[in-house]
C-alpha positions in Angstrom: 0.0 0.0 0.0 1.2 3.5 -0.9 0.0 6.7 0.6 0.6 10.1 -1.0 1.2 13.5 0.6 0.4 16.5 -1.6 2.1 19.5 -0.1 0.7 22.9 -0.6 1.9 26.4 0.4 4.7 26.1 3.0 5.1 22.4 2.7 7.8 22.0 0.0 10.2 19.4 1.5 10.0 15.8 2.6 12.9 15.5 5.1 10.7 13.1 7.1 11.1 10.4 4.5 13.5 7.5 4.9 15.6 6.5 1.9 13.9 9.0 -0.4 14.4 8.7 -4.2 13.1 10.9 -6.9 10.9 9.1 -9.5 9.9 11.1 -12.6 6.5 9.8 -13.8 5.3 10.3 -17.4 1.6 10.8 -17.8 -0.6 11.8 -20.8 -0.8 15.2 -19.2 2.9 15.8 -18.5 5.8 14.5 -16.4 5.7 14.8 -12.6 8.7 14.6 -10.3 7.6 12.5 -7.3 9.6 11.6 -4.2 9.2 8.0 -3.0 10.3 7.0 0.5 9.2 5.3 3.7 8.0 6.1 7.2 8.0 3.4 9.8 8.0 0.8 7.0 5.1 2.3 5.0 5.7 3.7 1.5 4.9 7.4 1.0 4.9 9.3 -2.3 5.4 13.1 -1.9 4.4 15.8 -4.4 4.8 19.5 -3.9 1.8 21.1 -5.6 3.5 24.4 -6.4 6.9 23.1 -7.3 10.2 24.1 -5.8 10.1 27.5 -4.3 6.4 28.0 -4.9 7.1 28.6 -8.6 3.7 27.5 -9.9 0.6 29.6 -9.1 -2.6 27.8 -8.2 -4.5 28.3 -11.5 -1.5 26.8 -13.4 -0.9 23.7 -11.3 -1.0 20.6 -13.5 -3.6 18.8 -11.4 -4.4 16.1 -13.9 -0.7 15.1 -14.2 -0.3 15.0 -10.5 -3.2 12.7 -9.8 -2.4 10.5 -12.9 1.2 10.1 -11.6 -0.1 8.9 -8.2 -2.5 6.5 -10.0 0.5 5.1 -12.0 2.4 4.6 -8.8 -0.4 2.6 -7.2 -1.3 5.1 -4.5 -4.4 4.0 -2.5 -4.9 7.2 -0.4 -4.0 10.8 -0.7 -3.5 13.2 2.3 -3.4 16.7 1.0 -2.6 20.0 2.7 -4.3 23.3 2.0 -3.5 26.8 3.4 -6.8 28.6 3.9 -8.4 31.7 5.1 -11.2 31.3 7.6 -14.8 32.6 7.1 -15.8 31.1 10.5 -14.7 32.8 13.7 -14.6 29.5 15.5 -11.9 28.3 13.0 -9.0 30.4 14.2 -5.6 30.8 12.6 -3.5 27.7 13.6 -6.6 25.4 13.7 -6.9 22.4 11.4 -10.1 21.6 9.4 -10.7 18.2 7.9 -12.8 19.1 4.8 -16.0 17.3 3.9 -17.5 19.5 1.2 -16.5 22.0 -1.4 -17.8 24.9 -3.5 -16.1 25.4 -6.9 -15.6 29.0 -8.0 -12.6 28.2 -10.4 -12.9 29.3 -14.0 -10.4 28.0 -16.5 -8.9 24.8 -15.2 -8.8 21.4 -16.7 -11.2 19.8 -14.2 -11.7 16.3 -15.5 -10.0 13.3 -17.1 -13.1 12.7 -19.2 -13.1 15.3 -21.9 -15.0 13.3 -24.5 -11.9 13.1 -26.8 -9.5 10.3 -26.0 -11.5 9.6 -22.9 -15.3 9.2 -22.9 -17.7 11.6 -21.2 -18.3 10.4 -17.6 -20.4 12.1 -15.0 -18.8 11.2 -11.7 -20.9 11.4 -8.5 -19.5 14.0 -6.0 -22.1 13.9 -3.3 -19.5 13.2 -0.7 -16.2 14.1 -2.3 -13.8 13.3 0.5 -13.0 9.9 1.8 -14.9 9.3 5.0 -12.5 6.6 6.2 -9.4 8.9 5.9 -11.3 11.8 7.4 -12.3 9.9 10.5 -8.8 8.5 10.9 -7.3 12.0 10.7 -9.8 13.4 13.2 -9.3 10.7 15.8 -5.5 11.0 15.4 -5.7 14.8 15.7 -7.7 14.4 18.9 -5.3 11.9 20.4 -2.4 14.4 19.7 -4.3 17.2 21.4 -4.5 19.4 18.3 -7.1 22.0 17.6 -8.9 20.1 14.8 -12.4 20.5 13.3 -14.0 17.3 12.0 -15.7 18.9 9.0 -15.8 22.1 7.0 -16.9 23.4 3.5 -14.0 24.7 1.4 -14.6 27.2 -1.3 -12.1 27.1 -4.1 -11.3 30.4 -6.0 -9.3 30.8 -9.1 -6.5 32.9 -7.7 -3.7 33.9 -7.6 -5.3 37.1 -6.2 -7.0 37.0 -2.8 -10.8 37.4 -2.7 -12.7 40.7 -2.3 -14.6 41.3 0.9 -17.9 41.1 -1.1 -16.9 37.7 -2.4 -16.2 36.5 1.1 -19.6 37.8 2.3 -21.2 35.8 -0.6 -19.3 32.7 0.3 -20.3 32.9 3.9 -23.9 33.2 2.8 -23.5 30.0 0.7 -22.3 28.1 3.8 -18.5 28.1 3.2 -16.2 27.8 6.2 -12.7 28.3 4.7 -11.4 29.6 1.4 -8.4 28.5 -0.7 -7.2 28.2 -4.3 -6.0 24.6 -4.9 -8.6 22.1 -3.6 -10.5 21.9 -6.9 -10.1 20.1 -9.3 -7.7 18.0 -7.2 -10.4 16.3 -5.2 -12.5 15.7 -8.3 -9.7 14.1 -10.2 -8.8 11.8 -7.3 -12.4 10.6 -7.2 -12.4 10.0 -10.9 -9.2 8.0 -10.5 -10.7 5.9 -7.7 -8.1 7.1 -5.1 -9.2 7.8 -1.5 -8.6 11.5 -1.0 -8.8 13.8 2.0 -7.5 17.3 2.6 -6.5 19.0 5.9 -7.0 22.8 5.8 -4.6 24.8 7.9 -6.1 28.1 8.8 -3.5 30.8 8.3 -5.6 33.9 8.6 -9.2 35.3 8.6 -10.4 36.1 5.1 -10.9 39.5 3.5 -13.3 41.7 5.3 -13.0 39.6 8.4 -9.3 40.1 9.0 -8.5 43.4 10.5 -5.4 43.8 8.2 -4.7 43.5 4.5 -3.9 39.9 3.4 -0.4 39.0 2.2 1.2 35.8 0.9 4.0 36.3 3.5 1.5 36.0 6.3 0.2 32.7 5.0 3.8 31.3 4.6 4.7 32.5 8.1 1.7 30.8 9.7 2.5 27.6 7.8 6.0 27.6 9.2 4.7 28.1 12.8 2.2 25.2 12.5 4.0 22.9 10.1 5.4 20.6 12.8 1.9 19.9 14.3 0.6 19.4 10.8 3.3 17.0 9.8 2.9 15.1 13.1 -0.8 14.6 12.3 0.0 13.3 8.8 2.7 10.9 9.9 0.8 9.6 12.9 -2.2 9.0 10.6 0.0 6.9 8.2 1.2 4.9 11.1 -2.5 4.3 12.2 -3.7 3.2 8.7 -4.2 -0.6 8.1 -2.5 -2.2 5.2 -5.9 -2.4 3.4 -9.3 -0.9 4.0 -12.7 -1.2 2.3 -13.9 2.0 0.7 -16.4 3.1 -1.9 -13.9 5.6 -3.3 -12.1 3.0 -5.5 -15.2 1.1 -6.4 -16.0 3.2 -9.5 -16.0 1.8 -13.0 -14.6 5.0 -14.5 -11.5 4.6 -12.4 -10.4 1.7 -14.5 -10.1 3.9 -17.5 -7.4 6.1 -16.0 -4.0 4.4 -16.3 -1.8 7.4 -15.7 1.3 6.4 -17.7 
């Protein structure tokens, strides 16, 4: 069994891996540089979403290549990180939120493997987009570690790379969103299409526009990620240690997943 970590803002290195080796994976959507290593005997694949030094903005991330590469490597579950702004006063900077729903406000991204060209048109069910088994495992591990972790939350994904206006944030709050970010979609959708269990832990770095008393900066986000990265990494590694070698889950029991070969 292989588990993948997808590192977002502030999570660019994998010094926690034993015997790491870089494996370039060719996919129909482009080549992806992955890092394969171990933690306590369990194999982990690491991808940094924005590339080295945060070189790739959120709207230009090659999400299809990333997920296809993990499919090729036989990954069963993905634990992704997401730096987010909070729309909920109870979800304070430094808190972790285990996402259970999303709202998609992206615009020009390649959001599916099934374009009706080389791949057929497929309408994948997204009623419950995140893997319940991984979500529950993360939450129980977070509680055991004494972390400030919320068991659920709705993530709204915007196009970026700009931050949102205060009017947009007011609208998102009305729609029921709890946190806002720029990378969660289409990543979660593609993982579901590929039949890979996927969950995302949102690290609250600040309050969103119109809620925060100060102007938002990328530096603020990175600094908060640095402060909380150790707790965040502790949660991910302890979760990997807690996972059984196999588990039954509906995420992978989708006929369309067999169509995605990755390489």
